C-alpha positions in Angstrom: 119.7 46.6 78.6 117.4 43.6 78.6 114.5 42.8 80.9 113.4 39.2 81.7 110.7 37.8 84.0 109.8 34.5 85.6 106.3 33.3 86.2 105.7 35.3 89.4 104.3 38.6 87.9 104.7 38.8 84.1 102.0 41.5 84.0 104.2 43.9 86.0 107.3 42.9 83.9 105.4 43.7 80.7 104.2 47.0 82.1 107.8 47.9 83.1 108.9 47.0 79.5 106.2 49.2 78.1 107.4 52.1 80.2 111.0 51.5 79.0 109.9 50.9 75.4 111.9 47.6 75.3 110.5 44.1 74.5 110.3 41.6 77.4 113.2 39.2 77.0 112.4 35.7 75.7 112.9 33.0 78.2 111.2 29.7 79.0 110.6 28.8 82.6 108.9 25.5 82.8 108.7 22.4 85.0 109.4 18.7 84.5 106.8 16.2 85.6 108.3 16.1 89.2 108.0 20.0 89.3 111.8 20.4 88.9 112.3 23.9 87.4 114.1 24.3 84.0 115.1 27.6 82.5 116.2 28.4 79.0 117.2 31.9 77.9 116.0 32.1 74.3 118.0 35.1 73.1 121.6 36.3 73.3 122.6 38.1 76.5 126.4 38.1 76.2 127.7 41.4 77.4 124.2 42.7 78.3 122.9 44.6 81.3 120.2 42.2 82.4 117.3 42.9 84.8 115.3 39.9 86.1 111.8 40.9 87.4 110.6 38.3 89.9 108.7 39.0 93.1 109.0 36.1 95.5 105.4 36.0 96.4 103.1 32.9 96.8 104.3 30.2 96.1 107.4 31.8 97.6 109.7 28.9 97.4 108.9 28.1 93.7 109.3 31.7 92.7 112.6 32.1 94.6 113.9 29.0 93.0 112.9 30.3 89.5 114.9 33.5 90.3 118.0 31.7 91.4 118.0 29.4 88.4 117.4 32.3 86.0 120.4 34.2 87.6 122.6 31.1 87.1 121.4 30.8 83.5 122.2 34.4 82.8 125.6 34.2 84.5 126.5 31.1 82.4 125.4 32.9 79.3 128.0 35.7 79.9 125.6 38.5 80.9 127.7 41.6 81.8 125.7 42.5 84.8 122.7 40.8 86.5 120.2 42.8 88.6 117.6 40.8 90.5 114.5 43.0 90.6 112.2 41.8 93.5 109.2 44.2 93.8 108.2 42.0 96.8 111.0 40.3 98.8 109.6 37.1 100.3 111.0 36.1 103.7 111.6 39.7 104.6 109.5 39.3 107.8 112.1 36.8 109.1 114.8 39.5 109.5 115.8 38.7 113.1 115.6 35.9 115.7 112.3 36.4 117.5 113.1 33.5 119.9 115.8 30.9 120.5 116.7 28.3 117.9 115.1 30.1 115.0 116.7 31.2 111.6 117.2 34.6 110.1 115.7 33.5 106.8 116.0 36.9 105.1 119.8 36.7 105.4 119.8 33.2 104.0 117.8 34.3 101.0 120.1 37.3 100.5 123.1 34.8 100.5 121.4 32.6 98.0 120.7 35.4 95.6 124.3 36.6 95.9 125.8 33.2 95.5 123.6 32.4 92.4 125.5 35.3 90.7 123.4 38.5 91.0 125.5 41.6 90.8 122.8 44.0 92.1 119.4 43.8 93.8 116.5 46.2 93.4 113.4 45.8 95.7 110.5 47.8 96.9 109.5 48.8 100.4 111.5 46.2 102.4 109.8 45.1 105.6 112.9 46.2 107.5 115.4 48.6 106.1 118.4 46.7 107.7 117.8 43.8 105.2 119.8 45.9 102.7 122.8 45.1 104.9 122.2 41.4 104.5 123.4 41.6 100.9 127.1 41.9 100.0 126.2 43.4 96.7 124.7 46.9 95.9 121.0 47.0 96.9 118.4 49.6 96.0 115.4 49.7 98.2 112.8 51.7 96.3 109.8 53.4 98.1 106.2 53.3 96.9 105.4 56.5 98.7 105.5 58.7 95.6 103.0 56.4 93.9 100.7 56.3 96.9 101.0 60.0 97.5 99.8 60.8 94.0 96.8 58.5 94.4 95.8 60.0 97.7 96.0 63.6 96.3 93.7 62.6 93.5 91.1 61.0 95.7 91.0 63.0 99.0 90.5 66.5 100.4 93.8 66.7 102.3 92.4 69.3 104.7 90.4 66.5 106.3 92.9 63.6 106.1 94.8 62.0 109.0 97.6 59.4 108.2 97.5 56.5 110.7 100.2 54.0 111.5 98.8 50.6 112.4 101.4 50.1 115.1 104.4 51.8 116.7 106.9 50.1 114.3 105.3 51.8 111.3 105.5 55.4 112.6 108.5 56.3 110.4 106.7 55.3 107.2 103.5 57.0 108.3 105.3 60.2 109.3 107.0 60.3 105.9 103.6 60.2 104.2 102.1 62.7 106.5 104.9 65.1 105.8 104.4 64.7 102.0 100.7 65.4 102.4 101.2 68.1 105.1 98.5 66.5 107.3 98.2 65.1 110.8 99.5 61.8 112.2 97.8 59.2 114.5 99.0 55.9 115.8 97.1 52.7 116.7 98.3 51.3 120.0 97.3 47.6 120.2 97.9 45.1 123.0 96.4 42.1 124.7 95.2 42.6 128.3 95.3 38.8 128.9 96.6 35.8 127.0 93.9 34.4 124.7 91.9 37.6 124.6 91.4 39.8 121.6 93.6 42.8 121.0 92.5 46.1 122.6 93.1 49.1 120.3 93.6 52.6 121.4 94.1 55.5 119.0 96.7 58.1 119.8 95.7 61.3 118.0 92.6 63.2 117.0 90.6 61.3 114.3 87.1 62.5 115.0 85.3 63.4 111.7 88.5 62.7 109.7 89.2 60.5 106.7 91.8 58.1 108.1 94.5 56.6 105.9 96.2 53.5 107.3 99.7 53.1 105.8 101.7 49.9 105.9 104.1 47.8 103.8 102.3 44.4 103.9 98.8 43.2 104.3 98.6 39.4 104.8 95.6 38.1 106.7 94.0 41.6 106.9 92.9 41.1 110.5 94.9 44.0 112.0 93.6 46.4 109.3 90.0 45.4 109.8 90.2 45.6 113.6 91.9 49.0 113.3 89.2 50.2 111.0 86.5 49.2 113.6 88.4 50.9 116.4 88.8 54.2 114.4 85.2 54.3 113.3 84.1 53.7 116.9 86.2 56.8 117.9 84.4 59.0 115.4 86.5 58.6 112.2 84.5 59.6 109.1 86.1 56.9 106.9 89.0 54.5 107.0 91.1 53.6 103.9 94.2 51.4 103.9 97.2 52.1 101.6 99.5 49.1 101.5 102.4 48.4 99.3 102.4 44.5 99.2 99.0 42.8 99.0 99.9 39.3 100.2 96.3 38.7 101.1 96.6 35.0 102.0 93.9 32.6 103.2 90.5 34.3 103.7 92.0 37.8 103.7 90.0 39.0 100.7 86.7 37.9 102.2 87.7 39.6 105.5 88.5 42.9 103.7 85.3 42.9 101.5 83.1 42.3 104.6 84.9 44.9 106.7 84.2 48.5 107.4 87.2 49.6 105.3 86.1 52.1 102.7 88.9 50.8 100.5 92.1 48.9 100.4 94.6 50.3 98.0 97.5 48.0 97.1 100.3 48.1 94.4 100.9 45.5 91.8 104.2 44.4 93.4 102.4 41.0 93.8 100.3 39.8 90.9 96.7 40.1 92.0 94.5 37.0 92.2 91.0 36.7 90.6 89.5 37.2 94.1 91.4 40.5 94.5 90.5 41.8 91.1 86.8 41.1 91.7 86.7 42.6 95.2 84.5 45.7 95.3 86.7 47.6 97.8 90.2 46.6 96.8 91.9 48.8 94.2 95.3 48.4 92.6 97.8 51.1 91.6 100.8 50.3 89.4 104.5 50.7 90.3 105.6 50.0 86.8 106.7 53.6 86.0 108.6 53.8 89.3 110.4 50.5 88.9 111.0 51.2 85.2 112.5 54.6 85.9 114.8 53.0 88.5 115.9 50.4 86.0 116.6 53.0 83.4 118.7 55.1 85.8 120.6 52.0 87.0 121.4 51.0 83.4 122.6 54.6 82.6 124.6 54.8 85.9 122.4 57.7 87.1 121.1 58.4 90.6 118.2 56.3 91.9 117.8 58.0 95.3 116.9 61.3 93.6 113.6 59.7 92.6 112.5 60.1 96.2 113.8 63.6 97.0 
């Protein structure tokens, strides 16, 4: 078994290797003057079980192209099996046609990874579970829920906690967490009364005097989370904390979060945090390295991965 990484999140790849007690594979991923990507694998991988750790986060297109070229380099170097490990699967939000004459980009990216030569895919908290079906190769969708659950148990009095879904679409994820914590569930109902007017948020469930935990898979602009926090505090919540798997945090999201009424935003290291994220007073990062490392170990040894989440 050998683990390699592109330039997207080497810190996570190194932490995974530390968990597995294996060295990070030697590979050069560099660019020519015109930004064309060149990959050179600097050690023998013939007959090896290779894992490529490369979340396709910002800049998504560059990191996706790095992954595809690394897969091709491994295939041409006679690797026995190539597993693309994408802690964050970019383009996952484009999993259906929302209107006419639009693409299903998540399916296109799945085809690209398969055609490049990947034998397996491993990812974390896909935005939509059906994306697993876009791949014609085995795909493991890991869940960050065990990592988040441990963190919540170490920071909160569970007798006063309510798990909150930020929208109706996230109820399944929120219910799964509430079941693990054996606590109550609430839902944010958001809608626009008129075009051009701001969203009106209603809270379904009793949150008065409770520590509310918003749970979701992606935080991008942060606007929905901050608005939801305002609405919950207005209805008597004691505090509001958001637990999110993928901290995309684009544009002015970090500033928006730091100036909001959120007690804390907890994200995983599926995306390499920026300097702004690391310096934010109310953003905290929990690592997924042991979870992904264990899944890689079990895959290499042909053991069950799904039992990690039983």
